[in-house]
Z-matrix of the N, CA and C atoms (Angstrom, degrees):
N
C 1 1.455
C 2 1.535 1 108.17
N 3 1.305 2 115.54 1 138.64
C 4 1.462 3 120.95 2 -177.62
C 5 1.520 4 110.99 3 -76.71
N 6 1.324 5 114.79 4 167.27
C 7 1.464 6 119.85 5 177.30
C 8 1.525 7 110.44 6 -60.54
N 9 1.328 8 115.92 7 -41.65
C 10 1.470 9 119.77 8 -179.78
C 11 1.530 10 111.05 9 -62.72
N 12 1.327 11 116.67 10 -40.80
C 13 1.464 12 120.74 11 178.02
C 14 1.523 13 112.05 12 -64.54
N 15 1.339 14 116.09 13 -41.82
C 16 1.475 15 119.44 14 178.03
C 17 1.518 16 110.83 15 -66.28
N 18 1.337 17 116.27 16 -39.07
C 19 1.464 18 119.77 17 179.31
C 20 1.523 19 110.86 18 -65.77
N 21 1.331 20 116.66 19 -42.06
C 22 1.462 21 120.15 20 177.82
C 23 1.524 22 110.34 21 -63.01
N 24 1.311 23 117.09 22 -42.78
C 25 1.471 24 121.37 23 178.19
C 26 1.528 25 110.62 24 -62.04
N 27 1.342 26 116.86 25 -40.74
C 28 1.461 27 121.37 26 177.36
C 29 1.530 28 110.43 27 -61.35
N 30 1.339 29 117.14 28 -45.96
C 31 1.464 30 120.40 29 179.67
C 32 1.525 31 111.54 30 -62.90
N 33 1.318 32 117.05 31 -40.71
C 34 1.467 33 120.71 32 179.07
C 35 1.523 34 111.27 33 -64.75
N 36 1.326 35 116.62 34 -42.51
C 37 1.471 36 120.10 35 177.62
C 38 1.529 37 110.87 36 -65.97
N 39 1.342 38 116.67 37 -40.49
C 40 1.469 39 120.38 38 178.87
C 41 1.527 40 110.45 39 -64.12
N 42 1.323 41 117.08 40 -40.07
C 43 1.466 42 120.35 41 178.26
C 44 1.526 43 110.62 42 -64.30
N 45 1.329 44 116.92 43 -37.87
C 46 1.462 45 120.66 44 177.63
C 47 1.524 46 111.05 45 -63.85
N 48 1.333 47 116.88 46 -45.38
C 49 1.471 48 121.11 47 178.84
C 50 1.524 49 110.03 48 -64.33
N 51 1.322 50 116.88 49 -42.44
C 52 1.460 51 120.77 50 178.29
C 53 1.527 52 111.17 51 -61.08
N 54 1.324 53 117.39 52 -39.77
C 55 1.466 54 120.52 53 177.41
C 56 1.530 55 110.43 54 -62.30
N 57 1.315 56 117.02 55 -39.07
C 58 1.466 57 120.26 56 177.00
C 59 1.516 58 112.20 57 -64.50
N 60 1.330 59 115.84 58 -40.71
C 61 1.472 60 119.62 59 178.12
C 62 1.530 61 111.08 60 -66.64
N 63 1.317 62 116.32 61 -38.73
C 64 1.468 63 119.93 62 177.98
C 65 1.528 64 110.00 63 -64.64
N 66 1.325 65 116.85 64 -40.28
C 67 1.467 66 120.24 65 176.93
C 68 1.525 67 110.79 66 -61.59
N 69 1.323 68 116.59 67 -40.81
C 70 1.459 69 120.82 68 176.02
C 71 1.525 70 110.75 69 -61.63
N 72 1.326 71 117.12 70 -43.24
C 73 1.471 72 121.17 71 177.68
C 74 1.524 73 111.19 72 -61.62
N 75 1.326 74 116.24 73 -39.87
C 76 1.468 75 119.34 74 177.58
C 77 1.522 76 110.59 75 -58.61
N 78 1.321 77 115.98 76 -46.09
C 79 1.460 78 120.10 77 178.64
C 80 1.513 79 112.26 78 -62.47
N 81 1.333 80 116.27 79 -40.56
C 82 1.466 81 119.97 80 178.75
C 83 1.528 82 111.69 81 -65.33
N 84 1.321 83 117.11 82 -38.02
C 85 1.470 84 120.42 83 178.03
C 86 1.518 85 110.23 84 -63.00
N 87 1.324 86 116.99 85 -44.88
C 88 1.466 87 120.81 86 -179.37
C 89 1.529 88 110.34 87 -64.56
N 90 1.332 89 117.22 88 -46.05
C 91 1.469 90 120.48 89 -179.90
C 92 1.521 91 110.62 90 -63.27
N 93 1.334 92 116.93 91 -44.63
C 94 1.467 93 120.04 92 179.66
C 95 1.522 94 111.36 93 -63.43
N 96 1.310 95 116.75 94 -37.09
C 97 1.461 96 119.41 95 179.30
C 98 1.535 97 111.45 96 -68.24
N 99 1.322 98 115.77 97 -41.22
C 100 1.473 99 119.50 98 178.22
C 101 1.523 100 110.20 99 -64.95
N 102 1.329 101 116.52 100 -45.12
C 103 1.460 102 119.38 101 178.15
C 104 1.525 103 111.09 102 -63.60
N 105 1.319 104 116.90 103 -41.40
C 106 1.460 105 120.25 104 178.42
C 107 1.515 106 112.05 105 -62.75
N 108 1.331 107 115.50 106 -39.75
C 109 1.466 108 119.25 107 -179.62
C 110 1.526 109 111.30 108 -67.21
N 111 1.322 110 117.20 109 -42.33
C 112 1.461 111 120.30 110 -175.71
C 113 1.532 112 113.62 111 -84.18
N 114 1.309 113 117.93 112 -30.95
C 115 1.459 114 119.83 113 -177.60
C 116 1.536 115 113.17 114 -94.09
N 117 1.318 116 116.41 115 -35.89
C 118 1.467 117 119.98 116 -173.76
C 119 1.529 118 113.42 117 -120.72
N 120 1.330 119 116.16 118 3.71
C 121 1.468 120 122.57 119 -178.70
C 122 1.531 121 112.01 120 56.56
N 123 1.315 122 116.30 121 31.28
C 124 1.464 123 121.02 122 -179.77
C 125 1.532 124 109.52 123 -148.15
N 126 1.352 125 117.08 124 97.76
C 127 1.468 126 118.58 125 178.05
C 128 1.529 127 111.23 126 -74.39
N 129 1.312 128 116.33 127 169.99
C 130 1.465 129 120.72 128 175.77
C 131 1.527 130 107.74 129 -66.78
N 132 1.329 131 117.80 130 128.56
C 133 1.459 132 119.11 131 -179.86
C 134 1.528 133 111.11 132 -66.72
N 135 1.316 134 116.00 133 143.61
C 136 1.472 135 123.71 134 178.80
C 137 1.523 136 112.64 135 56.44
N 138 1.312 137 116.03 136 33.44
C 139 1.464 138 121.33 137 -178.93
C 140 1.529 139 111.37 138 -57.52
N 141 1.319 140 117.98 139 -46.41
C 142 1.463 141 120.67 140 -178.32
C 143 1.517 142 111.80 141 -65.28
N 144 1.317 143 116.76 142 -38.14
C 145 1.457 144 120.96 143 177.48
C 146 1.532 145 110.41 144 -63.83
N 147 1.322 146 117.06 145 -46.82
C 148 1.459 147 120.95 146 -179.75
C 149 1.524 148 111.74 147 -61.22
N 150 1.315 149 116.46 148 -45.25
C 151 1.463 150 120.67 149 179.66
C 152 1.529 151 110.01 150 -65.20
N 153 1.319 152 117.52 151 -40.26
C 154 1.460 153 120.60 152 178.19
C 155 1.523 154 112.34 153 -63.45
N 156 1.317 155 116.45 154 -41.66
C 157 1.466 156 119.82 155 179.05
C 158 1.530 157 111.32 156 -68.23
N 159 1.319 158 116.90 157 -41.06
C 160 1.457 159 120.13 158 178.53
C 161 1.522 160 111.76 159 -66.94
N 162 1.324 161 116.31 160 -26.88
C 163 1.459 162 121.07 161 178.10
C 164 1.530 163 110.98 162 -61.40
N 165 1.325 164 116.88 163 -32.62
C 166 1.468 165 120.65 164 177.40
C 167 1.526 166 109.61 165 -59.10
N 168 1.317 167 117.07 166 -46.37
C 169 1.466 168 120.90 167 -179.77
C 170 1.524 169 111.45 168 -64.20
N 171 1.328 170 116.71 169 -39.24
C 172 1.463 171 120.44 170 -179.52
C 173 1.528 172 110.50 171 -63.80
N 174 1.322 173 116.83 172 -33.19
C 175 1.461 174 120.36 173 -178.25
C 176 1.524 175 112.12 174 -80.24
N 177 1.333 176 118.32 175 -46.55
C 178 1.468 177 119.49 176 -170.49
C 179 1.528 178 114.37 177 -88.50
N 180 1.318 179 118.93 178 -28.23
C 181 1.470 180 119.23 179 -177.06
C 182 1.532 181 114.01 180 -61.35
N 183 1.336 182 120.04 181 -38.96
C 184 1.473 183 118.75 182 -178.69
C 185 1.532 184 114.97 183 -82.19
N 186 1.326 185 119.72 184 -0.37
C 187 1.460 186 120.97 185 -173.82
C 188 1.531 187 112.74 186 -58.09
N 189 1.317 188 118.09 187 -43.86
C 190 1.466 189 120.61 188 -178.58
C 191 1.528 190 110.98 189 -64.62
N 192 1.319 191 116.72 190 -40.52
C 193 1.471 192 120.56 191 178.30
C 194 1.528 193 110.23 192 -63.42
N 195 1.316 194 116.26 193 -44.36
C 196 1.464 195 120.53 194 -179.91
C 197 1.529 196 110.02 195 -62.96
N 198 1.325 197 117.51 196 -39.56
C 199 1.462 198 120.39 197 177.25
C 200 1.523 199 110.92 198 -64.66
N 201 1.321 200 117.44 199 -40.75
C 202 1.464 201 120.39 200 178.93
C 203 1.526 202 111.14 201 -61.29
N 204 1.329 203 116.74 202 -37.63
C 205 1.453 204 121.43 203 -179.53
C 206 1.530 205 112.87 204 -85.41
N 207 1.328 206 115.60 205 0.55
C 208 1.476 207 122.42 206 -174.52
C 209 1.529 208 109.63 207 52.80
N 210 1.307 209 115.16 208 47.74
C 211 1.454 210 120.88 209 -175.30
C 212 1.521 211 114.65 210 -98.22
N 213 1.332 212 117.41 211 3.99
C 214 1.463 213 119.01 212 178.62
C 215 1.524 214 109.51 213 -69.25
N 216 1.296 215 115.54 214 152.10
C 217 1.457 216 120.73 215 178.48
C 218 1.521 217 108.32 216 -64.78
N 219 1.329 218 116.12 217 131.89
C 220 1.457 219 120.98 218 -179.87
C 221 1.523 220 109.32 219 -138.77
N 222 1.299 221 116.22 220 136.77
C 223 1.457 222 121.96 221 175.20
C 224 1.520 223 106.14 222 -101.26
N 225 1.322 224 116.35 223 117.68
C 226 1.464 225 120.23 224 -172.63
C 227 1.519 226 113.29 225 -111.08
N 228 1.305 227 117.62 226 16.90
C 229 1.461 228 119.51 227 -176.18
C 230 1.532 229 111.97 228 -62.21
N 231 1.324 230 117.09 229 -32.61
C 232 1.470 231 119.37 230 -179.78
C 233 1.520 232 112.92 231 -95.64
N 234 1.316 233 118.35 232 -10.72
C 235 1.464 234 119.73 233 -177.21
C 236 1.527 235 113.08 234 -107.47
N 237 1.321 236 118.40 235 -5.85
C 238 1.465 237 120.36 236 -178.95
C 239 1.526 238 112.50 237 -62.23
N 240 1.300 239 117.62 238 -27.83
C 241 1.465 240 120.85 239 -178.13
C 242 1.524 241 113.17 240 -88.99
N 243 1.319 242 117.74 241 -3.82
C 244 1.467 243 120.91 242 -178.01
C 245 1.524 244 111.09 243 -82.55
N 246 1.316 245 114.60 244 158.10
C 247 1.458 246 121.13 245 178.14
C 248 1.518 247 111.50 246 -79.20
N 249 1.322 248 115.15 247 170.81
C 250 1.456 249 121.57 248 -177.77
C 251 1.522 250 111.29 249 -62.92
N 252 1.320 251 117.32 250 -39.91
C 253 1.468 252 120.88 251 -178.92
C 254 1.538 253 111.37 252 -64.91
N 255 1.318 254 116.18 253 -43.00
C 256 1.470 255 119.75 254 178.89
C 257 1.529 256 110.34 255 -65.36
N 258 1.321 257 116.65 256 -39.65
C 259 1.467 258 120.05 257 177.94
C 260 1.526 259 110.94 258 -64.72
N 261 1.327 260 116.83 259 -37.27
C 262 1.464 261 120.19 260 176.25
C 263 1.520 262 111.52 261 -63.05
N 264 1.329 263 116.51 262 -42.53
C 265 1.470 264 120.33 263 178.19
C 266 1.524 265 110.78 264 -64.45
N 267 1.327 266 117.10 265 -42.20
C 268 1.466 267 120.46 266 178.09
C 269 1.523 268 111.21 267 -65.19
N 270 1.322 269 115.86 268 -39.23
C 271 1.468 270 119.45 269 178.39
C 272 1.519 271 110.68 270 -63.40
N 273 1.320 272 116.33 271 -43.03
C 274 1.470 273 120.09 272 178.46
C 275 1.521 274 110.42 273 -62.79
N 276 1.329 275 116.95 274 -44.17
C 277 1.462 276 120.24 275 179.72
C 278 1.526 277 111.41 276 -64.23
N 279 1.335 278 116.73 277 -43.57
C 280 1.466 279 120.68 278 179.40
C 281 1.519 280 112.24 279 -63.26
N 282 1.335 281 116.49 280 -42.56
C 283 1.462 282 119.92 281 179.06
C 284 1.524 283 110.67 282 -66.79
N 285 1.329 284 116.99 283 -37.89
C 286 1.462 285 120.34 284 177.17
C 287 1.529 286 110.80 285 -63.69
N 288 1.333 287 116.48 286 -44.80
C 289 1.466 288 120.30 287 179.28
C 290 1.532 289 111.03 288 -62.94
N 291 1.335 290 116.91 289 -42.48
C 292 1.472 291 119.63 290 177.70
C 293 1.514 292 110.70 291 -64.58
N 294 1.320 293 117.00 292 -39.69
C 295 1.460 294 120.57 293 179.22
C 296 1.522 295 112.14 294 -61.96
N 297 1.320 296 116.57 295 -42.70
C 298 1.465 297 120.30 296 178.34
C 299 1.527 298 110.27 297 -65.57
N 300 1.324 299 116.29 298 -44.77
C 301 1.473 300 120.96 299 -177.80
C 302 1.530 301 111.44 300 -65.19
N 303 1.327 302 116.94 301 -56.02
C 304 1.460 303 120.01 302 -177.08
C 305 1.524 304 111.88 303 -71.04
N 306 1.321 305 116.41 304 -34.79
C 307 1.458 306 119.51 305 176.07
C 308 1.514 307 111.56 306 -62.03
N 309 1.332 308 116.46 307 -40.18
C 310 1.465 309 120.53 308 176.95
C 311 1.513 310 112.21 309 -63.74
N 312 1.319 311 116.37 310 -43.25
C 313 1.468 312 119.89 311 178.09
C 314 1.529 313 110.09 312 -62.87
N 315 1.325 314 116.54 313 -46.74
C 316 1.462 315 120.50 314 179.59
C 317 1.516 316 111.62 315 -60.40
N 318 1.325 317 116.53 316 -41.79
C 319 1.462 318 120.69 317 179.45
C 320 1.525 319 111.23 318 -63.35
N 321 1.328 320 116.90 319 -42.90
C 322 1.471 321 119.87 320 179.75
C 323 1.526 322 111.35 321 -64.22
N 324 1.314 323 117.42 322 -39.12
C 325 1.462 324 120.74 323 -179.78
C 326 1.531 325 110.49 324 -68.34
N 327 1.323 326 116.46 325 -45.92
C 328 1.465 327 120.58 326 -176.27
C 329 1.530 328 111.75 327 -70.21
N 330 1.320 329 117.60 328 -32.38
C 331 1.467 330 120.19 329 179.70
C 332 1.526 331 112.76 330 -62.32
N 333 1.319 332 117.54 331 -26.09
C 334 1.463 333 121.26 332 -179.94
C 335 1.524 334 113.03 333 -83.57
N 336 1.325 335 117.12 334 -14.01
C 337 1.463 336 120.32 335 -174.70
C 338 1.524 337 114.44 336 -60.87
N 339 1.334 338 120.77 337 -46.73
C 340 1.471 339 118.60 338 -179.11
C 341 1.526 340 113.08 339 -57.02
N 342 1.326 341 116.89 340 -39.77
C 343 1.462 342 120.39 341 178.07
C 344 1.516 343 111.01 342 -65.07
N 345 1.319 344 116.50 343 -42.47
C 346 1.466 345 120.12 344 -179.60
C 347 1.525 346 111.30 345 -67.11
N 348 1.320 347 116.78 346 -36.46
C 349 1.471 348 119.74 347 177.92
C 350 1.522 349 109.84 348 -66.86
N 351 1.331 350 117.05 349 -46.41
C 352 1.471 351 119.99 350 -177.37
C 353 1.529 352 111.95 351 -66.43
N 354 1.312 353 116.94 352 -32.46
C 355 1.475 354 120.20 353 179.46
C 356 1.523 355 112.51 354 -85.16
N 357 1.310 356 117.07 355 -13.10
C 358 1.465 357 119.97 356 -178.25
C 359 1.519 358 111.99 357 70.27
N 360 1.325 359 117.07 358 35.84
C 361 1.459 360 122.05 359 -177.83
C 362 1.526 361 110.54 360 -63.85
N 363 1.325 362 115.84 361 137.51
C 364 1.461 363 120.62 362 180.00
C 365 1.515 364 109.75 363 -143.72
N 366 1.331 365 115.10 364 161.75
C 367 1.459 366 121.07 365 175.59
C 368 1.518 367 107.95 366 -79.94
N 369 1.315 368 115.98 367 135.11
C 370 1.454 369 121.19 368 -178.46
C 371 1.530 370 109.34 369 -65.62
N 372 1.302 371 115.99 370 129.92
C 373 1.457 372 121.68 371 179.64
C 374 1.510 373 110.21 372 163.63
N 375 1.305 374 115.32 373 -179.71
C 376 1.453 375 121.31 374 -177.81
C 377 1.528 376 111.43 375 -63.10
N 378 1.320 377 116.98 376 -41.98
C 379 1.461 378 121.18 377 -175.09
C 380 1.533 379 113.55 378 -83.50
N 381 1.310 380 118.29 379 -14.72
C 382 1.468 381 123.48 380 -177.64
C 383 1.534 382 110.67 381 48.02
N 384 1.310 383 115.78 382 59.41
C 385 1.461 384 122.97 383 -178.62
C 386 1.530 385 109.08 384 -69.26
N 387 1.349 386 117.92 385 126.70
C 388 1.462 387 119.90 386 178.54
C 389 1.532 388 111.50 387 -64.97
N 390 1.330 389 115.70 388 150.37
C 391 1.465 390 119.96 389 -176.13
C 392 1.528 391 112.99 390 -81.20
N 393 1.322 392 118.86 391 -25.99
C 394 1.456 393 120.26 392 -169.54
C 395 1.525 394 116.57 393 -76.31
N 396 1.347 395 122.50 394 -30.65
C 397 1.470 396 117.63 395 -175.12
C 398 1.530 397 114.73 396 -60.19
N 399 1.323 398 116.90 397 -42.83
C 400 1.457 399 117.87 398 -179.17
C 401 1.522 400 110.85 399 -72.82
N 402 1.327 401 117.03 400 -27.76
C 403 1.464 402 119.29 401 174.52
C 404 1.518 403 110.60 402 -68.69
N 405 1.322 404 117.32 403 -33.42
C 406 1.463 405 120.85 404 176.08
C 407 1.531 406 110.15 405 -66.74
N 408 1.320 407 117.11 406 -42.69
C 409 1.464 408 120.93 407 176.72
C 410 1.522 409 110.01 408 -61.21
N 411 1.340 410 115.87 409 -44.04
C 412 1.459 411 120.90 410 178.41
C 413 1.529 412 110.06 411 -59.11
N 414 1.331 413 116.29 412 -47.80
C 415 1.462 414 120.26 413 -178.78
C 416 1.518 415 112.67 414 -61.91
N 417 1.333 416 117.71 415 -43.23
C 418 1.466 417 121.19 416 179.28
C 419 1.529 418 111.37 417 -65.85
N 420 1.324 419 116.26 418 -40.60
C 421 1.461 420 119.87 419 179.34
C 422 1.528 421 110.82 420 -66.51
N 423 1.313 422 117.09 421 -39.46
C 424 1.462 423 120.52 422 177.83
C 425 1.528 424 110.51 423 -67.63
N 426 1.329 425 116.85 424 -37.75
C 427 1.463 426 120.16 425 176.52
C 428 1.532 427 110.57 426 -60.49
N 429 1.316 428 116.73 427 -44.49
C 430 1.459 429 121.43 428 177.77
C 431 1.532 430 110.79 429 -63.48
N 432 1.326 431 116.01 430 -40.11
C 433 1.465 432 121.37 431 178.62
C 434 1.523 433 110.95 432 -64.87
N 435 1.323 434 117.59 433 -44.29
C 436 1.461 435 121.27 434 -179.91
C 437 1.533 436 110.27 435 -65.71
N 438 1.326 437 117.06 436 -35.84
C 439 1.466 438 119.57 437 176.07
C 440 1.527 439 110.32 438 -63.24
N 441 1.323 440 117.15 439 -41.22
C 442 1.473 441 120.37 440 177.63
C 443 1.527 442 110.02 441 -67.50
N 444 1.335 443 117.54 442 -36.43
C 445 1.459 444 119.87 443 177.65
C 446 1.525 445 110.75 444 -65.13
N 447 1.328 446 117.70 445 -34.74
C 448 1.467 447 120.71 446 176.76
C 449 1.530 448 110.01 447 -63.01
N 450 1.330 449 116.45 448 -40.49
C 451 1.465 450 120.17 449 176.30
C 452 1.527 451 109.59 450 -64.39
N 453 1.330 452 117.22 451 -39.96
C 454 1.465 453 121.09 452 179.07
C 455 1.526 454 111.40 453 -64.50
N 456 1.328 455 117.13 454 -37.96
C 457 1.464 456 120.62 455 176.39
C 458 1.526 457 109.33 456 -61.57
N 459 1.333 458 116.77 457 -47.18
C 460 1.465 459 120.84 458 179.70
C 461 1.527 460 110.82 459 -61.50
N 462 1.328 461 117.01 460 -42.31
C 463 1.462 462 120.09 461 178.97
C 464 1.525 463 111.10 462 -65.60
N 465 1.322 464 117.03 463 -39.42
C 466 1.462 465 120.53 464 177.73
C 467 1.518 466 112.07 465 -64.41
N 468 1.326 467 116.12 466 -41.24
C 469 1.467 468 119.55 467 177.63
C 470 1.523 469 110.41 468 -65.18
N 471 1.331 470 116.55 469 -41.37
C 472 1.468 471 120.07 470 177.92
C 473 1.526 472 110.72 471 -62.78
N 474 1.332 473 116.83 472 -41.42
C 475 1.463 474 120.42 473 178.17
C 476 1.522 475 110.66 474 -64.45
N 477 1.328 476 116.84 475 -41.43
C 478 1.462 477 120.20 476 178.78
C 479 1.526 478 111.25 477 -64.26
N 480 1.318 479 116.84 478 -35.40
C 481 1.471 480 120.75 479 -177.64
C 482 1.524 481 112.54 480 -79.95
N 483 1.328 482 117.32 481 -39.07
C 484 1.468 483 120.40 482 -173.04
C 485 1.527 484 113.96 483 -103.40
N 486 1.326 485 117.47 484 -22.99
C 487 1.462 486 120.45 485 -175.66
C 488 1.510 487 113.29 486 81.87
N 489 1.343 488 116.98 487 6.90
C 490 1.464 489 121.46 488 179.31
C 491 1.524 490 108.52 489 -104.32
N 492 1.339 491 116.05 490 123.11
C 493 1.467 492 120.78 491 -178.94
C 494 1.518 493 109.00 492 -108.07
N 495 1.324 494 115.69 493 119.12
C 496 1.461 495 120.69 494 176.76
C 497 1.516 496 108.56 495 -89.47
N 498 1.314 497 116.68 496 102.70
C 499 1.462 498 120.50 497 177.46
C 500 1.520 499 108.69 498 -70.40
N 501 1.331 500 117.64 499 147.64
C 502 1.468 501 119.00 500 179.27
C 503 1.522 502 111.25 501 -68.76
N 504 1.300 503 114.18 502 153.54
C 505 1.461 504 121.09 503 176.33
C 506 1.514 505 108.06 504 -77.81
N 507 1.320 506 116.86 505 134.64
C 508 1.460 507 119.49 506 179.20
C 509 1.522 508 109.60 507 -67.36
N 510 1.343 509 118.12 508 155.24
C 511 1.468 510 120.18 509 -174.28
C 512 1.525 511 114.48 510 -55.30
N 513 1.325 512 119.04 511 -36.34
C 514 1.459 513 119.37 512 -177.50
C 515 1.530 514 111.47 513 -77.69
N 516 1.329 515 119.10 514 -13.04
C 517 1.461 516 121.79 515 177.44
C 518 1.514 517 112.26 516 -99.75
N 519 1.304 518 116.44 517 -5.59
C 520 1.454 519 122.26 518 -172.69
C 521 1.520 520 111.91 519 -62.74
N 522 1.347 521 115.09 520 142.92
C 523 1.452 522 120.43 521 176.25
C 524 1.520 523 109.37 522 -72.60
N 525 1.305 524 115.84 523 142.72
C 526 1.465 525 119.69 524 178.50
C 527 1.488 526 110.46 525 -92.96
C-alpha cells in the first residue's frame, strides 16, 4: 500500500473515531441538560441546536470509512446473477454518481462559508453559535468521502477490466 493510501486510511479511521467522540458528546449534552433542568431548574441553553449541529458530524464523518468497507445499504436482487466484470462496472458507475452528487452538495455548502464568516452569521439563540464551523466539518468529511469514492471508481474499473474483485478487509483484520 502506498503512502497516500495509508494516509487516506488513517484519515478515514480518524474521522470514524471523531464521529464516535462527537456522538458521546451529544449524549453528554442531553444528559447534562436533563440533569440541569431537574436539579437546578436550568437546562443547557440551545441544547437542541447543539445536538442537531453535532448530528451532522456523526452522519458525514464515517461515510468514507463505510465506503471503504462497502458497508452502504445495497439491494442486490437484480445484480446477483451478474458477473464480476459487470458488477465492477456498476460499482464504478455508482461511485461516480455518488461522487458527483455528494461532491456537488459539499461544494455548494463550502462556497457559502466565506460569506457567512465575513458576515458573522450565527444561529439564533442564547449562545449565538456561528454557522460556519459545522459546514467546514461537513465540507471536509465530504471531501474525504469523495476521495474514497474516486478510489472506488478506480477499483470498479479495474474489476471490470480484469475480472478480479478486491473485497475490503474487515475491520478486525485491517492493517494498523
